[in-house]
Kinemage of the C-alpha trace (Angstrom):
@kinemage 1
@onewidth
@group {chain A} dominant
@subgroup {mainchain}
@vectorlist {calphas} color= white
{ca met a 1} P -19.009 16.829 -22.979
{ca lys a 2} L -22.088 14.848 -24.410
{ca gln a 3} L -23.081 12.403 -21.449
{ca thr a 4} L -23.602 8.746 -22.609
{ca leu a 5} L -26.066 6.220 -21.133
{ca gln a 6} L -23.243 4.561 -19.310
{ca asp a 7} L -22.633 7.698 -17.612
{ca phe a 8} L -25.946 8.259 -16.826
{ca leu a 9} L -26.589 4.926 -15.100
{ca phe a 10} L -23.283 5.592 -13.094
{ca leu a 11} L -24.679 8.820 -11.719
{ca ala a 12} L -28.142 7.486 -11.091
{ca leu a 13} L -26.297 4.570 -8.822
{ca gln a 14} L -24.545 7.126 -7.061
{ca tyr a 15} L -27.699 8.255 -5.298
{ca leu a 16} L -29.200 4.631 -5.344
{ca leu a 17} L -26.491 2.586 -3.805
{ca pro a 18} L -25.754 2.487 -0.144
{ca his a 19} L -22.642 4.288 0.227
{ca his a 20} L -21.312 3.301 3.450
{ca leu a 21} L -22.628 -0.296 3.408
{ca leu a 22} L -21.209 -0.929 0.239
{ca ser a 23} L -17.859 0.688 1.087
{ca arg a 24} L -17.497 -1.454 4.190
{ca leu a 25} L -18.403 -4.963 2.301
{ca val a 26} L -15.667 -3.765 -0.136
{ca gly a 27} L -13.607 -2.932 2.801
{ca val a 28} L -13.895 -6.417 4.230
{ca leu a 29} L -12.888 -8.080 0.678
{ca ala a 30} L -9.868 -5.757 0.712
{ca glu a 31} L -8.467 -6.883 4.072
{ca ser a 32} L -8.933 -10.526 3.244
{ca glu a 33} L -5.514 -12.458 3.260
{ca trp a 34} L -6.897 -15.368 1.287
{ca ser a 35} L -5.089 -15.744 -1.836
{ca ile a 36} L -8.177 -16.760 -3.681
{ca ile a 37} L -9.688 -13.430 -2.758
{ca lys a 38} L -6.474 -11.172 -2.979
{ca ile a 39} L -4.767 -12.112 -5.781
{ca pro a 40} L -7.598 -12.038 -8.538
{ca leu a 41} L -8.272 -8.794 -6.940
{ca met a 42} L -4.834 -7.240 -7.498
{ca arg a 43} L -4.354 -8.866 -10.667
{ca phe a 44} L -7.671 -7.087 -11.731
{ca phe a 45} L -6.399 -3.886 -10.773
{ca leu a 46} L -3.069 -4.113 -12.287
{ca lys a 47} L -4.424 -4.981 -15.678
{ca arg a 48} L -7.169 -2.360 -15.614
{ca phe a 49} L -5.724 0.783 -14.430
{ca gly a 50} L -2.004 -0.012 -15.846
{ca ile a 51} L -0.051 -0.159 -12.600
{ca asp a 52} L 3.426 0.048 -12.595
{ca leu a 53} L 4.857 -2.095 -9.620
{ca ser a 54} L 8.397 -1.551 -10.632
{ca glu a 55} L 8.381 1.555 -8.776
{ca ala a 56} L 7.232 -0.384 -5.433
{ca glu a 57} L 9.294 -1.511 -2.695
{ca arg a 58} L 7.598 -5.139 -3.284
{ca glu a 59} L 7.303 -6.061 -6.969
{ca arg a 60} L 5.443 -9.461 -6.233
{ca leu a 61} L 1.783 -9.552 -5.537
{ca glu a 62} L 2.475 -12.666 -3.334
{ca asp a 63} L 4.218 -10.077 -0.984
{ca tyr a 64} L 1.428 -8.375 -0.011
{ca arg a 65} L -0.629 -9.291 3.009
{ca asn a 66} L -3.966 -8.280 1.442
{ca phe a 67} L -5.450 -5.819 -1.194
{ca asn a 68} L -5.137 -2.770 1.139
{ca asp a 69} L -1.335 -3.619 1.682
{ca phe a 70} L -1.012 -3.817 -1.812
{ca phe a 71} L -3.198 -0.697 -2.781
{ca thr a 72} L -1.224 1.647 -0.217
{ca arg a 73} L 1.991 0.179 -1.290
{ca ala a 74} L 5.426 2.231 -0.487
{ca leu a 75} L 7.671 3.236 -3.306
{ca lys a 76} L 11.121 2.417 -3.652
{ca pro a 77} L 13.490 4.831 -1.928
{ca gly a 78} L 14.124 8.192 -4.212
{ca arg a 79} L 11.251 7.652 -6.449
{ca arg a 80} L 9.772 10.763 -5.786
{ca pro a 81} L 12.456 13.565 -4.728
{ca gln a 82} L 11.191 16.698 -3.352
{ca gln a 83} L 11.806 19.418 -5.882
{ca gly a 84} L 12.866 23.302 -4.768
{ca thr a 85} L 13.740 24.565 -1.657
{ca glu a 86} L 12.727 24.179 1.919
{ca asn a 87} L 10.053 26.962 1.188
{ca ser a 88} L 8.651 25.727 -1.747
{ca trp a 89} L 5.218 24.103 -1.781
{ca thr a 90} L 5.163 20.781 -3.371
{ca ser a 91} L 2.454 18.127 -4.265
{ca pro a 92} L 1.461 15.849 -1.438
{ca val a 93} L 0.387 13.310 -3.917
{ca asp a 94} L 0.499 11.553 -7.022
{ca ala a 95} L -2.625 12.908 -8.859
{ca cys a 96} L -4.162 14.987 -11.435
{ca val a 97} L -5.184 18.652 -11.047
{ca ser a 98} L -9.131 18.897 -10.791
{ca gln a 99} L -8.926 22.480 -10.093
{ca phe a 100} L -6.935 25.149 -8.793
{ca gly a 101} L -6.554 28.967 -8.426
{ca arg a 102} L -8.144 31.871 -6.209
{ca met a 103} L -11.187 31.822 -4.155
{ca gln a 104} L -13.765 34.389 -4.667
{ca gly a 105} L -14.301 35.051 -1.090
{ca asp a 106} L -15.275 31.486 0.429
{ca gln a 107} L -16.166 29.826 -3.033
{ca leu a 108} L -14.140 27.205 -4.614
{ca ile a 109} L -14.835 25.959 -7.906
{ca gln a 110} L -15.667 22.234 -8.438
{ca ala a 111} L -16.021 21.904 -12.019
{ca lys a 112} L -17.131 24.015 -14.779
{ca gly a 113} L -20.408 25.888 -13.654
{ca lys a 114} L -20.032 24.362 -10.079
{ca thr a 115} L -18.900 25.766 -6.920
{ca phe a 116} L -19.212 25.124 -3.092
{ca thr a 117} L -18.422 27.292 0.148
{ca leu a 118} L -15.231 26.658 2.164
{ca pro a 119} L -17.549 26.806 5.226
{ca ala a 120} L -19.553 23.879 3.877
{ca leu a 121} L -16.274 22.023 2.960
{ca leu a 122} L -15.072 22.573 6.808
{ca gly a 123} L -18.276 21.354 8.375
{ca gly a 124} L -19.558 24.894 9.379
{ca asp a 125} L -16.437 25.993 11.005
{ca gln a 126} L -16.970 29.847 9.884
{ca gly a 127} L -13.779 31.136 12.076
{ca met a 128} L -11.486 28.705 10.015
{ca ala a 129} L -13.101 29.587 6.711
{ca gln a 130} L -12.843 33.324 7.448
{ca his a 131} L -8.956 32.696 8.278
{ca tyr a 132} L -8.608 31.647 4.268
{ca gln a 133} L -10.952 33.553 2.664
{ca asp a 134} L -9.798 34.837 -0.804
{ca gly a 135} L -6.886 32.769 -0.532
{ca glu a 136} L -5.936 29.729 -2.920
{ca phe a 137} L -6.803 26.444 -3.385
{ca ile a 138} L -5.912 23.051 -5.445
{ca thr a 139} L -8.079 19.989 -5.768
{ca leu a 140} L -5.993 17.096 -6.406
{ca tyr a 141} L -7.491 13.775 -7.696
{ca leu a 142} L -6.007 10.377 -6.892
{ca ser a 143} L -7.023 7.806 -9.755
{ca pro a 144} L -7.066 4.026 -8.807
{ca lys a 145} L -3.655 3.760 -10.509
{ca asp a 146} L -1.844 6.603 -8.834
{ca tyr a 147} L 0.396 5.871 -5.474
{ca his a 148} L -1.958 6.206 -2.453
{ca arg a 149} L 0.128 7.421 0.440
{ca ile a 150} L -0.070 11.226 1.378
{ca his a 151} L 2.978 13.392 2.160
{ca met a 152} L 3.609 17.014 3.534
{ca pro a 153} L 3.880 19.937 1.286
{ca met a 154} L 6.135 21.816 3.510
{ca lys a 155} L 7.339 21.360 6.709
{ca ala a 156} L 4.746 22.219 9.092
{ca thr a 157} L 3.124 21.379 12.638
{ca leu a 158} L -0.325 19.781 13.015
{ca val a 159} L -2.726 22.197 15.016
{ca lys a 160} L -6.149 21.019 14.549
{ca thr a 161} L -8.326 17.977 12.943
{ca thr a 162} L -12.135 17.637 12.231
{ca phe a 163} L -13.817 14.523 11.058
{ca ile a 164} L -17.030 15.494 9.394
{ca pro a 165} L -19.377 12.590 8.413
{ca gly a 166} L -21.038 12.354 4.909
{ca lys a 167} L -21.771 10.632 1.823
{ca leu a 168} L -19.458 8.615 -0.265
{ca phe a 169} L -20.138 9.715 -3.831
{ca ser a 170} L -17.300 8.549 -6.241
{ca val a 171} L -14.980 11.754 -6.863
{ca asn a 172} L -14.112 11.161 -10.604
{ca pro a 173} L -14.456 13.967 -12.962
{ca leu a 174} L -17.747 12.744 -14.118
{ca thr a 175} L -19.393 12.979 -10.726
{ca ala a 176} L -17.379 16.413 -9.828
{ca gly a 177} L -19.101 17.816 -13.042
{ca his a 178} L -22.756 16.757 -12.019
{ca val a 179} L -22.906 16.229 -8.239
{ca asp a 180} L -23.405 19.580 -6.556
{ca arg a 181} L -21.234 20.528 -3.720
{ca leu a 182} L -19.329 17.016 -4.292
{ca phe a 183} L -16.483 17.454 -1.638
{ca ala a 184} L -18.691 19.359 0.902
{ca arg a 185} L -21.169 16.378 1.125
{ca asn a 186} L -18.409 13.504 1.283
{ca glu a 187} L -17.098 12.228 4.530
{ca arg a 188} L -13.819 13.957 4.978
{ca leu a 189} L -10.977 14.791 7.588
{ca val a 190} L -9.940 18.489 7.841
{ca cys a 191} L -6.154 18.666 8.942
{ca glu a 192} L -4.862 22.336 9.697
{ca phe a 193} L -1.186 22.911 9.868
{ca glu a 194} L 1.231 25.718 10.737
{ca ser a 195} L 4.342 26.302 8.632
{ca asp a 196} L 7.236 29.005 8.296
{ca gln a 197} L 4.906 30.082 4.915
{ca gly a 198} L 1.781 30.094 7.032
{ca arg a 199} L -1.149 28.032 7.971
{ca phe a 200} L -2.737 25.965 5.378
{ca leu a 201} L -5.375 23.078 5.267
{ca met a 202} L -5.147 19.485 3.748
{ca val a 203} L -8.446 18.138 3.159
{ca leu a 204} L -8.806 14.163 2.914
{ca val a 205} L -12.148 13.447 1.045
{ca gly a 206} L -13.517 10.154 1.174
{ca ala a 207} L -15.245 8.328 -1.713
{ca met a 208} L -17.433 5.393 -2.903
{ca ile a 209} L -15.702 2.453 -1.926
{ca val a 210} L -12.569 3.963 -0.181
{ca ala a 211} L -12.430 1.336 2.792
{ca ser a 212} L -10.737 4.222 5.223
{ca ile a 213} L -8.823 7.203 5.470
{ca glu a 214} L -5.635 6.551 7.606
{ca thr a 215} L -3.549 9.044 9.327
{ca thr a 216} L -0.003 8.486 10.466
{ca trp a 217} L -0.777 9.573 14.086
{ca ser a 218} L -4.183 8.401 14.619
{ca gly a 219} L -4.697 4.830 12.411
{ca ile a 220} L -7.684 4.495 10.318
{ca val a 221} L -10.284 7.333 10.934
{ca ala a 222} L -13.652 5.726 11.030
{ca pro a 223} L -15.600 7.069 14.201
{ca phe a 224} L -18.822 5.121 14.956
{ca glu a 225} L -20.573 8.394 15.871
{ca arg a 226} L -21.655 9.989 12.730
{ca lys a 227} L -21.064 13.510 14.055
{ca ile a 228} L -18.382 16.207 13.541
{ca ile a 229} L -15.491 15.612 15.958
{ca gln a 230} L -13.028 18.244 16.059
{ca gln a 231} L -9.655 18.039 17.940
{ca ser a 232} L -6.862 20.843 18.853
{ca ile a 233} L -3.373 19.415 18.962
{ca thr a 234} L -1.731 21.099 21.915
{ca ala a 235} L -0.562 18.616 24.429
{ca ser a 236} L 1.716 16.463 22.114
{ca gln a 237} L 2.293 18.626 18.899
{ca leu a 238} L 2.744 16.752 15.696
{ca asp a 239} L 5.912 18.050 13.758
{ca phe a 240} L 6.404 17.116 10.003
{ca asn a 241} L 9.171 17.250 7.773
{ca arg a 242} L 8.570 18.397 4.233
{ca gly a 243} L 7.677 15.207 2.467
{ca glu a 244} L 7.098 12.973 5.335
{ca glu a 245} L 4.092 10.860 4.927
{ca met a 246} L 0.903 12.079 6.958
{ca gly a 247} L -1.805 9.757 5.706
{ca arg a 248} L -3.197 7.150 3.044
{ca phe a 249} L -6.277 6.624 1.156
{ca arg a 250} L -7.356 2.630 0.906
{ca leu a 251} L -8.933 3.492 -2.326
{ca gly a 252} L -8.865 6.624 -4.944
{ca ser a 253} L -10.251 9.880 -3.535
{ca thr a 254} L -9.333 13.486 -3.240
{ca val a 255} L -6.904 16.132 -1.337
{ca ile a 256} L -8.124 19.540 -1.230
{ca met a 257} L -5.127 22.329 -0.174
{ca val a 258} L -6.268 25.457 0.646
{ca phe a 259} L -3.609 28.375 1.445
{ca glu a 260} L -4.051 31.700 3.230
{ca pro a 261} L -4.176 34.796 1.127
{ca gly a 262} L -0.912 35.883 -0.562
{ca lys a 263} L 0.883 32.791 0.282
{ca met a 264} L 0.789 30.646 -2.826
{ca ser a 265} L 2.081 31.707 -6.310
{ca trp a 266} L 1.431 28.896 -8.626
{ca asn a 267} L 4.369 27.150 -10.741
{ca glu a 268} L 3.410 27.680 -14.437
{ca gln a 269} L 3.447 23.932 -14.802
{ca ile a 270} L 0.323 23.605 -12.565
{ca lys a 271} L -2.891 23.486 -15.053
{ca ile a 272} L -6.212 22.012 -14.719
{ca gly a 273} L -5.890 18.536 -16.184
{ca ala a 274} L -2.053 18.333 -15.183
{ca asn a 275} L -0.672 15.062 -13.720
{ca leu a 276} L 1.530 15.704 -10.946
{ca gln a 277} L 3.826 13.347 -8.736
{ca leu a 278} L 4.586 13.643 -5.125
{ca gly a 279} L 7.280 16.216 -4.440
{ca gln a 280} L 6.752 17.984 -7.788
{ca leu a 281} L 6.471 21.747 -7.637
{ca leu a 282} L 3.299 23.801 -6.654
{ca ser a 283} L 4.677 27.092 -6.239
{ca gln a 284} L 7.442 29.050 -8.043
């Protein structure tokens, strides 16, 4: 795809802008409960991205406390039923399939001609990366119009989390095609789960303007220390049902799922560029 001047300027700004400062400032606006701020922001997003509020539990903008409340809105019951059986893997989000398939050793495809390694994505955890070598992966991009809560693709127990500080590049298709090791450079939260179908990873990747990543067990994930923080979940195990909410993004971002070798056989509908809904089958 030919790169336009607008694309070039957008990519240049990714390196020039103060990622964290800009994201925190936007986060302050997104938390504002002043109608003069929140209503215009919500109306802009509704029009700019064609958001369908008829699916939401609350259809009136006035019923949202602030922009973040609107952006992470809940859906009406039954809008995203889980497909298949209890042993079927399903999409954890509404998203577009950026890349998917089998890893070559520890190499994941980021975009055409660009790869990154699983150890880099996992913050240098070679032991964890070795366990998933030659397994399957899928990268799911959430655009601003999508439902932004993240749900469980399988009944599972959380066994470990790792917060990895980093940059906050935008994660849209343009930057994925031009910024080297994009997902292994951005701030992210690695969640490892144990299920009857084997262990799997869900990596929640932060991005430019994303005010924060949030989980249902610890709230907003934004440590002040800019260092890797790993936590094994043992004393109080966290069990999740298939389809249960586990987290949310405050603005559009990416979820990368990684499976053990031999544990995923892709549904024929899974293709690069395919738009998925929460609960849609990933496996055959």
